[in-house]
C-alpha positions as CSV (number, residue, x, y, z in Angstrom):
1,M,6.9,71.6,8.6
2,N,6.4,67.9,8.4
3,K,9.5,66.8,10.2
4,K,10.0,65.3,13.7
5,L,13.0,65.3,16.0
6,I,14.1,61.8,17.2
7,I,16.4,61.7,20.2
8,N,17.8,58.4,21.4
9,Q,21.0,56.9,23.0
10,E,22.8,56.9,19.6
11,N,21.7,60.5,18.7
12,L,21.6,62.6,21.9
13,K,21.4,65.8,19.8
14,G,18.6,64.4,17.8
15,V,17.9,63.6,14.2
16,L,15.4,65.5,12.1
17,V,13.4,63.1,9.9
18,D,10.3,63.3,7.7
19,M,7.0,62.4,9.2
20,T,5.0,59.5,7.6
21,S,1.7,60.2,5.9
22,E,-0.1,58.6,8.8
23,E,1.7,60.9,11.3
24,I,0.9,64.0,9.1
25,S,-2.7,62.9,9.0
26,Q,-2.9,62.4,12.8
27,K,-1.2,65.8,13.3
28,E,-3.9,67.5,11.1
29,Q,-6.7,65.7,12.9
30,D,-5.3,66.7,16.3
31,A,-5.0,70.3,15.2
32,A,-8.6,70.3,13.9
33,K,-9.9,68.8,17.1
34,A,-8.0,71.4,19.1
35,I,-9.7,74.2,17.2
36,I,-13.2,72.5,17.6
37,D,-12.6,72.1,21.4
38,A,-11.4,75.7,21.7
39,N,-14.5,77.0,19.8
40,A,-16.8,74.8,22.0
41,E,-15.2,76.2,25.2
42,T,-15.6,79.8,23.9
43,A,-19.2,79.1,23.0
44,N,-19.9,77.7,26.4
45,T,-18.3,80.7,28.2
46,N,-20.3,83.0,26.1
47,K,-23.5,81.2,26.9
48,K,-22.8,81.3,30.6
49,A,-22.1,85.1,30.4
50,S,-25.3,85.6,28.4
51,G,-27.4,83.6,30.8
52,K,-26.0,85.5,33.8
53,Q,-26.7,88.8,32.1
54,K,-30.3,87.7,31.3
55,L,-30.8,86.9,35.0
56,K,-29.4,90.3,35.9
57,D,-31.8,91.9,33.4
58,L,-34.6,90.2,35.3
59,G,-33.5,92.0,38.5
60,L,-31.5,89.3,40.3
61,D,-28.3,90.3,42.0
62,D,-25.0,88.4,42.0
63,D,-25.7,86.5,45.2
64,E,-29.1,85.4,44.0
65,I,-27.6,84.2,40.7
66,K,-24.9,82.4,42.5
67,A,-27.5,80.7,44.7
68,L,-29.4,79.6,41.6
69,T,-26.5,78.5,39.4
70,G,-23.9,77.5,41.9
71,A,-21.4,79.7,40.1
């Protein structure tokens, strides 16, 4: 839906209007960036878990891992 709700003193219930092409473009860019950011966060979380598991596989316990990584 490429509409936006404008609420002001004259229209307290709001008026639904079409978005400009610039607003639509910005909305699409923002959505793409949100997906990229979410994917990067997921990848980072997975890398941390993988690294911790590798340290456990080497025989370190949770306290030793925490001392090394601070987490």
